[in-house]
N, C-alpha and C positions, 0 to 999 in steps of 0.2 A: 704781633705774635709774641707771647710771653716766652722768653728764652728758657725760663725755668721749667715750663711745662714740657718743652722739647727735650729736656735733659733728665726728666724724672726716672727714666729707665737706664740712665748712664752713671748711676752711683754718685749723684751730685752730693756735695758736702752739705751739712745742715746749715741753717741761717747763722750768720756770725753773731755770737752771743755777747760780745764785749763792747765796752765803750770806746770812743775814739782814742782815748789815752792808752788803751790796751792794744791798739793796732800794732801789728808786727813792723819791724824795721823794713825800709824800702828794699825790695829786691826786683830789679828790672826784669821783665820777661824778655826772653831771647827770641828772635824772629829769624829763622833760617828757612829760606825758600824750599830747601830739601827736607825739612823736618815736617812732622805731622802738623795739620792745621790747628788754628787757635781753638777750635772746638774740643781739642784733646786736652787743653789746659784745665786744671781744676780751679774754677772761679768761685769766689764768695760774693760776687756782685749780686745785687738784689733782683735785677731784671734782665740785664744784658750780658752777652759774653764779654770776656776781657778785652778782646780786640774786634774791630769792625773795619771792613773796607768799603769804600764808596765806588759804585759802578754806575755807568750811564751809557746811553746809546745816542748816536747822532740822528735824532729824529725831530720832526716839527714839534711834537708834543714833548714838553720837558718833564721827564720822570727819572728819578735817581733811585738807586737801590743800595741798601746797607746790609751787610752780612759778613760772617767770618770768611766766606769764600764765594766765588762766582756761582758755585753749585748750591750754596746755602744762603740765599737772600732772605732776610727776616723782615725788613721794613722797606717801604717805598716813600719817597718824598716827591710831591707834585706841586705845581705852581698854580695858584688861583689868582690870575691877574685880570682885574676888571678894566675894561677899555676906558682910556682917558683918566684913570685914577692914579694919583701919585703913590698910593699905598699898595704894596704888593704883599700877598699872603702866601706863605708856604704851608703845606699840609703834610704832617708826619703821620703816615699810616701804620696801623697796628697789624701789618701783614705785608707780603711781598708784592702787592699790586696797588695801583692807585684806586682800585675799587674797594679795598679793605677799609674798615672803620678808621676814622681819624682819631689818633691818640693825642695829638697836640697840633696847635697852629702857631705860626710866627708871623706877625704883621709888622713890616718895617715902615718907618716914617723918617725920611731923610730930607732935611732942609738946611742948606748951608753947612756949618760946622756941626749942627745938631743932627746926630744919626743914632736912632734908637729903634728898638724892636720890642714888642710884647709877645712873649711866649705864653700861651694858654694851654695848660695840661688838663685833659679831660680824664678825671679819675674814675675808677670802676664803681665807686659809690654814688656817682652822679654829680659830685661837686667838681669845681674847677680851681686850679691854682694858677695865678697870673704872676709872671716873672718878667721884670723889666731888664733888658739887656741894653746897656748904654755906654757911651764913651765918657770916661771920667772927666770932670771939669778941669783937672790939672794936667791932662795929657796934651802935650804940644804936638807940633807937626811930625816930629820923629816918632811919636807914639800914637799916631792917628788910628792905628788898627787895634789899639787896646780896647777891650770891652769888659765891663763889670756886671755881675748880677748877684742878688741877695736872695737867700732861700731859707725856709724853716726846715730843720732836720727832724727825724722821728723823735728825738729826745726833747724837742721843743726849743732848741737853741737856734738863733738866727745867725747865719754865717754868710760872709761875703767872699766871692771868688772873682778871679780876674784872668781873662785870656790875654796873653802877651805873644808877640811874634818872637821866634827863636830860630837859631841855627845850632843850638846847644847839643850836649851829649845825649839828652833824652831822645832827640830827633834821630841822632846817629844810631842809637840802640834800636830804634823802631824801624828805620827805613834806610839806613846807610847815609850816604851823602845827600842831604835834602834840607828843606827848611819848612817851617810851619808855625804852629802855635802851641803854647803850653798853658794849661789851666792851673792857676796858682790859688792855694787856700790862704786868704789874707788874714783870717782871724782864727785863733785857737789852734790846737793840734801841735804837731811836732815843729820844731824850729831848729835852725842851724846857725852857727856864728856867721857874721858877715865876712865874706871872703871873695877875692877876685876870681879864684878857680873853685867854685862850689862843688861839694860832693854830688854825685849823681842822685837826682831826685829832689834837689833843692836849688833855689835861686841864689844869686850873689847877695841879695838882701835877706837871706835866711828863711825864705818862705818855702813851704812844701809844694812840690808838683804833684797834682792828683790826676791829671790826664794830659795827653799829648796828641796832636794831630799833625801828621807829616804829609806834605804834598808829594804826589807821585812824580818821580823824576825819570821814570823809564819811558820807553817809546810807546807804551800802551796808550791808545786813544780812548779807552773805555774805563779806565781805573783812575779815579780822581785823587784819593788820599787813603791813608791808613790812620785809624784812631785807636788809642789804647788807654784804658784806665791804669793808674799807677799809684803806688803808695797807699794812703788811706782810701783812695778812690776805688781800690780793688777789694776792699773789705765789706762793702755793703752798708757801712755805718751811716752814710748820708741818706740812704733811702731811695726809693724808686723815683720820686719826683726829681731829686737831684741828678740821678743818672740820666733821666730823660732830658733834663735841662742841659746837662753837659754834652750829651750826644747831639741834640738838636741845635744848641747854640754853636757847637763846633761846625756843624754843617752850614749854619747861617753865615759864619765868618768866611768860610771857604766860598760860599755862593756869592757873597757880597764882593769878595776879591775878584772872582771870575767876571761878574757882571760889570764891575767898575773898570776892569781891564779891557773888556770888550767895548764898553762905551768910549773909553779913552782912545782905543784903536780906531773906532769909527770916526770920532771927531778929528783925529789926526789925518785920516784918509780923506775926509771931506775938506779939511784945510788945504791939504796938498793938491787936491783936485781943483779947488778954487784958485789957488795960486798959479796953476798951470793954464788956466783959461785966459 
Protein backbone atom coordinates (compact mmCIF):
# COMPACT_ATOMS: atom_id res chain seq x y z
CA UNK A 1 0.00 0.00 0.00
CA UNK A 2 1.52 3.36 -1.06
CA UNK A 3 1.54 5.59 2.03
CA UNK A 4 1.40 8.70 -0.17
CA UNK A 5 -1.98 7.71 -1.60
CA UNK A 6 -3.44 7.30 1.87
CA UNK A 7 -2.28 10.82 2.74
CA UNK A 8 -3.52 12.68 -0.35
CA UNK A 9 -6.45 14.10 1.57
CA UNK A 10 -4.33 15.03 4.58
CA UNK A 11 -2.53 18.06 3.10
CA UNK A 12 0.68 16.15 2.42
CA UNK A 13 3.70 18.30 1.53
CA UNK A 14 4.85 18.42 -2.11
CA UNK A 15 7.78 16.19 -3.19
CA UNK A 16 11.10 17.37 -1.81
CA UNK A 17 12.63 19.44 -4.66
CA UNK A 18 16.24 19.79 -3.54
CA UNK A 19 19.44 17.84 -3.77
CA UNK A 20 20.97 15.89 -0.92
CA UNK A 21 23.35 18.75 -0.20
CA UNK A 22 20.34 21.04 0.39
CA UNK A 23 18.81 18.67 2.95
CA UNK A 24 17.92 20.34 6.25
CA UNK A 25 19.95 19.84 9.39
CA UNK A 26 19.11 16.78 11.44
CA UNK A 27 16.12 17.20 13.74
CA UNK A 28 15.21 14.02 15.60
CA UNK A 29 11.49 13.26 15.78
CA UNK A 30 10.14 12.99 19.30
CA UNK A 31 8.11 9.96 20.27
CA UNK A 32 5.81 10.41 23.23
CA UNK A 33 3.35 7.61 23.81
CA UNK A 34 0.75 10.18 24.89
CA UNK A 35 1.23 12.35 21.81
CA UNK A 36 -0.59 11.94 18.48
CA UNK A 37 0.58 9.02 16.33
CA UNK A 38 3.32 9.20 13.76
CA UNK A 39 0.78 9.62 10.96
CA UNK A 40 0.29 13.15 12.31
CA UNK A 41 3.88 14.04 11.42
CA UNK A 42 4.53 15.88 8.15
CA UNK A 43 6.78 13.55 6.18
CA UNK A 44 8.72 14.24 3.00
CA UNK A 45 9.61 10.58 2.54
CA UNK A 46 8.85 9.25 -0.93
CA UNK A 47 6.71 6.23 -0.02
CA UNK A 48 6.59 5.41 3.69
CA UNK A 49 5.56 7.26 6.86
CA UNK A 50 8.45 8.58 8.98
CA UNK A 51 8.01 5.87 11.61
CA UNK A 52 6.84 2.25 11.50
CA UNK A 53 6.18 -0.33 14.19
CA UNK A 54 6.45 -4.08 13.74
CA UNK A 55 3.57 -6.23 15.02
CA UNK A 56 3.12 -9.99 15.02
CA UNK A 57 0.97 -12.70 16.54
CA UNK A 58 1.97 -16.03 18.05
CA UNK A 59 0.56 -18.33 15.38
CA UNK A 60 1.82 -21.29 13.42
CA UNK A 61 1.87 -19.17 10.27
CA UNK A 62 4.61 -16.53 10.41
CA UNK A 63 3.16 -13.19 9.29
CA UNK A 64 4.42 -9.83 10.53
CA UNK A 65 2.86 -6.40 10.09
CA UNK A 66 4.35 -2.92 9.65
CA UNK A 67 2.50 0.32 10.24
CA UNK A 68 2.44 3.57 12.21
CA UNK A 69 0.11 1.95 14.75
CA UNK A 70 -1.64 -1.34 15.45
CA UNK A 71 -4.81 0.19 13.98
CA UNK A 72 -3.02 1.27 10.78
CA UNK A 73 -1.02 -1.63 9.40
CA UNK A 74 0.32 -0.84 5.92
CA UNK A 75 2.48 -3.85 5.00
CA UNK A 76 2.74 -7.54 5.80
CA UNK A 77 5.88 -9.70 5.73
CA UNK A 78 5.50 -13.45 5.30
CA UNK A 79 7.93 -16.36 5.10
CA UNK A 80 8.21 -18.59 2.05
CA UNK A 81 10.28 -21.47 3.37
CA UNK A 82 10.79 -24.46 1.09
CA UNK A 83 11.18 -27.79 2.83
CA UNK A 84 14.79 -29.05 3.10
CA UNK A 85 16.12 -25.84 1.52
CA UNK A 86 18.91 -23.81 3.12
CA UNK A 87 17.57 -20.68 1.44
CA UNK A 88 14.74 -18.82 3.11
CA UNK A 89 12.72 -16.15 1.33
CA UNK A 90 10.85 -13.31 2.99
CA UNK A 91 7.96 -11.68 1.12
CA UNK A 92 7.27 -7.97 1.68
CA UNK A 93 3.65 -7.32 0.73
CA UNK A 94 2.27 -4.07 -0.65
CA UNK A 95 -0.69 -4.21 1.71
CA UNK A 96 -1.67 -5.27 5.25
CA UNK A 97 -2.15 -9.01 4.56
CA UNK A 98 -0.06 -11.86 3.18
CA UNK A 99 -2.53 -12.01 0.26
CA UNK A 100 -1.51 -8.55 -0.96
CA UNK A 101 0.83 -8.21 -3.98
CA UNK A 102 4.52 -8.76 -3.28
CA UNK A 103 6.47 -5.52 -3.33
CA UNK A 104 9.87 -7.08 -2.60
CA UNK A 105 11.51 -10.36 -1.66
CA UNK A 106 14.60 -11.14 0.42
CA UNK A 107 16.41 -14.44 -0.01
CA UNK A 108 19.03 -15.24 2.62
CA UNK A 109 21.94 -17.57 2.06
CA UNK A 110 24.07 -18.31 5.12
CA UNK A 111 27.08 -20.59 5.09
CA UNK A 112 29.71 -20.30 7.79
CA UNK A 113 30.93 -16.71 8.10
CA UNK A 114 29.33 -15.81 4.77
CA UNK A 115 25.86 -14.46 5.46
CA UNK A 116 24.17 -12.48 2.73
CA UNK A 117 20.74 -11.79 1.33
CA UNK A 118 19.42 -10.49 -1.96
CA UNK A 119 16.53 -8.04 -1.82
CA UNK A 120 14.59 -7.85 -5.08
CA UNK A 121 12.28 -4.85 -5.39
CA UNK A 122 9.44 -5.18 -7.90
CA UNK A 123 8.87 -1.74 -9.40
CA UNK A 124 5.55 -0.49 -10.74
CA UNK A 125 7.00 -0.26 -14.29
CA UNK A 126 7.63 -4.03 -14.32
CA UNK A 127 11.39 -3.84 -13.78
CA UNK A 128 13.26 -5.26 -10.78
CA UNK A 129 16.02 -3.81 -8.63
CA UNK A 130 18.36 -6.29 -6.92
CA UNK A 131 20.22 -5.20 -3.80
CA UNK A 132 22.83 -7.34 -2.05
CA UNK A 133 22.81 -7.07 1.75
CA UNK A 134 26.07 -8.56 3.00
CA UNK A 135 28.48 -8.71 5.91
CA UNK A 136 31.55 -6.56 5.09
CA UNK A 137 34.80 -8.46 4.64
CA UNK A 138 36.55 -6.37 7.32
CA UNK A 139 33.94 -7.02 10.04
CA UNK A 140 35.28 -9.09 12.90
CA UNK A 141 33.39 -11.10 15.48
CA UNK A 142 32.46 -7.98 17.47
CA UNK A 143 30.82 -6.52 14.35
CA UNK A 144 29.26 -9.72 13.05
CA UNK A 145 25.79 -8.09 12.87
CA UNK A 146 27.01 -5.32 10.53
CA UNK A 147 25.47 -5.37 7.05
CA UNK A 148 26.13 -3.21 3.97
CA UNK A 149 24.15 -2.51 0.83
CA UNK A 150 24.69 -0.32 -2.24
CA UNK A 151 21.92 1.34 -4.24
CA UNK A 152 21.41 3.83 -7.07
CA UNK A 153 19.57 7.04 -6.12
CA UNK A 154 17.16 8.97 -8.38
CA UNK A 155 19.97 11.41 -9.29
CA UNK A 156 22.04 8.51 -10.67
CA UNK A 157 24.56 8.41 -7.84
CA UNK A 158 25.52 5.02 -6.38
CA UNK A 159 25.70 5.17 -2.59
CA UNK A 160 26.64 2.67 0.10
CA UNK A 161 24.87 2.28 3.43
CA UNK A 162 25.66 0.24 6.51
CA UNK A 163 23.57 -1.16 9.36
CA UNK A 164 25.40 -1.15 12.71
CA UNK A 165 24.24 -2.31 16.12
CA UNK A 166 23.84 0.51 18.62
CA UNK A 167 22.79 1.54 22.12
CA UNK A 168 23.27 5.20 21.15
CA UNK A 169 21.29 8.38 21.57
CA UNK A 170 19.24 7.86 18.40
CA UNK A 171 17.82 4.67 19.91
CA UNK A 172 17.06 6.47 23.17
CA UNK A 173 15.26 9.25 21.28
CA UNK A 174 13.16 6.68 19.44
CA UNK A 175 12.32 4.16 22.15
CA UNK A 176 13.90 5.13 25.45
CA UNK A 177 16.15 2.55 27.05
CA UNK A 178 16.68 0.03 24.30
CA UNK A 179 19.11 -1.22 21.69
CA UNK A 180 18.96 -1.93 17.99
CA UNK A 181 20.53 -0.86 14.71
CA UNK A 182 21.32 2.42 12.98
CA UNK A 183 21.63 2.83 9.21
CA UNK A 184 24.69 4.86 8.25
CA UNK A 185 25.29 6.72 5.00
CA UNK A 186 28.87 5.77 4.14
CA UNK A 187 29.37 7.94 1.05
CA UNK A 188 28.49 11.56 0.30
CA UNK A 189 26.18 13.88 2.17
CA UNK A 190 26.66 15.54 5.52
CA UNK A 191 29.63 14.70 7.71
CA UNK A 192 30.72 15.60 11.22
CA UNK A 193 34.16 15.71 12.87
CA UNK A 194 35.46 12.55 14.48
CA UNK A 195 34.53 12.61 18.15
CA UNK A 196 34.04 10.28 21.06
CA UNK A 197 30.63 11.76 21.92
CA UNK A 198 29.10 12.55 18.49
CA UNK A 199 26.21 14.92 17.93
CA UNK A 200 22.79 13.34 17.65
CA UNK A 201 22.32 11.95 14.15
CA UNK A 202 26.01 11.23 13.53
CA UNK A 203 28.41 8.42 14.37
CA UNK A 204 31.76 8.69 16.15
CA UNK A 205 33.49 8.38 12.75
CA UNK A 206 31.51 11.34 11.37
CA UNK A 207 28.92 9.47 9.27
CA UNK A 208 25.26 10.50 9.06
CA UNK A 209 22.53 8.30 10.58
CA UNK A 210 19.65 8.05 8.08
CA UNK A 211 17.43 5.47 9.83
CA UNK A 212 17.23 3.65 13.13
CA UNK A 213 15.53 0.49 14.39
CA UNK A 214 14.91 0.03 18.12
CA UNK A 215 14.08 -3.31 19.71
CA UNK A 216 10.91 -3.31 21.78
CA UNK A 217 11.88 -3.56 25.47
CA UNK A 218 8.35 -3.49 26.90
CA UNK A 219 6.34 -6.47 28.10
CA UNK A 220 4.36 -6.53 24.86
CA UNK A 221 4.53 -9.93 23.18
CA UNK A 222 3.13 -8.63 19.88
CA UNK A 223 5.31 -5.59 19.12
CA UNK A 224 8.81 -6.30 17.85
CA UNK A 225 10.48 -2.97 17.15
CA UNK A 226 10.14 0.65 16.10
CA UNK A 227 11.72 2.00 12.91
CA UNK A 228 12.28 5.65 11.96
CA UNK A 229 13.83 7.53 9.07
CA UNK A 230 16.24 10.26 10.19
CA UNK A 231 18.29 13.11 8.76
CA UNK A 232 18.52 12.92 4.96
CA UNK A 233 16.49 9.71 5.12
CA UNK A 234 13.46 11.83 6.05
CA UNK A 235 13.67 14.04 2.96
CA UNK A 236 12.87 11.57 0.18
CA UNK A 237 16.06 12.39 -1.74
CA UNK A 238 17.18 8.74 -1.89
CA UNK A 239 13.96 7.62 -3.61
CA UNK A 240 11.42 4.84 -3.19
CA UNK A 241 13.81 1.94 -3.86
CA UNK A 242 16.11 3.10 -1.06
CA UNK A 243 13.23 3.53 1.38
CA UNK A 244 11.97 0.01 0.60
CA UNK A 245 15.51 -1.35 0.97
CA UNK A 246 15.95 0.46 4.30
CA UNK A 247 12.63 -0.75 5.73
CA UNK A 248 12.97 -4.31 4.46
CA UNK A 249 16.67 -4.77 5.31
CA UNK A 250 15.90 -3.48 8.81
CA UNK A 251 13.24 -6.15 9.18
CA UNK A 252 15.68 -8.72 7.79
CA UNK A 253 18.29 -7.89 10.45
CA UNK A 254 15.72 -8.14 13.22
CA UNK A 255 14.38 -11.43 11.84
CA UNK A 256 17.90 -12.91 11.54
CA UNK A 257 18.61 -11.93 15.16
CA UNK A 258 15.38 -13.56 16.34
CA UNK A 259 15.84 -16.80 14.38
CA UNK A 260 19.52 -17.10 15.35
CA UNK A 261 18.64 -16.57 19.02
CA UNK A 262 15.89 -19.19 18.80
CA UNK A 263 18.26 -21.66 17.13
CA UNK A 264 20.92 -21.05 19.78
CA UNK A 265 18.34 -21.59 22.54
CA UNK A 266 17.18 -24.85 20.97
CA UNK A 267 20.75 -26.08 20.63
CA UNK A 268 21.50 -25.21 24.25
CA UNK A 269 18.36 -26.99 25.39
CA UNK A 270 19.23 -30.06 23.38
CA UNK A 271 22.75 -30.06 24.80
CA UNK A 272 21.48 -29.79 28.36
CA UNK A 273 19.01 -32.60 27.74
CA UNK A 274 21.74 -34.83 26.35
CA UNK A 275 23.99 -34.13 29.31
CA UNK A 276 21.21 -35.08 31.71
CA UNK A 277 20.72 -38.50 30.10
